[in-house]
C-alpha positions in Angstrom: 153.6 89.9 24.2 150.7 89.3 26.7 150.6 90.1 30.5 151.4 87.4 33.0 148.0 87.2 34.3 146.6 86.7 30.8 149.1 83.9 30.1 148.1 82.2 33.4 144.5 82.2 32.3 145.2 80.7 29.0 148.2 78.5 28.8 148.0 78.1 25.1 148.6 81.8 24.6 152.1 81.4 25.9 152.8 78.8 23.4 151.3 81.0 20.6 153.5 83.8 21.8 156.6 81.7 21.7 155.9 80.4 18.3 155.3 83.9 16.9 158.5 85.1 18.5 160.6 82.2 17.2 159.1 82.5 13.6 160.0 86.1 13.5 163.7 85.4 14.4 166.3 85.1 11.7 168.6 82.0 11.8 171.5 84.2 13.0 169.3 85.5 15.8 168.4 82.1 16.8 171.8 81.0 16.9 172.8 84.1 19.0 170.0 83.3 21.4 171.0 79.8 21.8 174.7 80.6 22.3 173.7 83.2 25.0 171.6 80.5 26.7 174.6 78.1 26.4 176.9 80.5 28.2 174.4 81.3 30.8 173.8 77.7 31.7 177.0 76.1 31.0 178.0 75.5 34.7 174.6 73.7 35.2 175.1 71.7 32.0 178.6 70.6 33.1 177.2 69.5 36.5 174.4 67.5 35.1 176.2 66.0 31.9 176.2 62.5 33.1 172.4 62.5 33.7 171.3 64.2 30.5 174.0 63.8 28.0 172.1 61.3 25.8 169.1 63.4 25.7 171.2 66.6 24.8 173.1 64.6 22.1 169.7 63.6 20.5 168.5 67.2 20.7 171.5 68.4 19.1 171.3 65.8 16.4 167.8 66.9 15.7 168.9 70.7 15.6 171.6 69.6 13.1 169.0 67.9 11.0 166.7 70.8 10.9 169.6 73.2 10.2 170.5 71.0 7.2 167.0 70.9 6.0 166.8 74.7 6.3 170.0 75.2 4.4 168.8 72.8 1.6 165.5 74.6 1.4 167.3 77.9 1.2 169.5 76.6 -1.6 166.4 75.5 -3.5 164.3 78.8 -2.9 167.2 81.3 -2.4 
């Protein structure tokens, strides 16, 4: 991972690092990471549920679709 000053100088480097890290994660690691974030931010999520519920539901639907596609791909190539 790059130093913060280097990332500030090149904002695209942060995105490239993020993509690299996400691609190196297994599905199980990604789910564990998501659950950890969910637990950490649960109080804020509950407080803002009325404001952001539709966006969250849409994001969850997209995640479910991506996971379904991944499972189908794994069945074909696994």
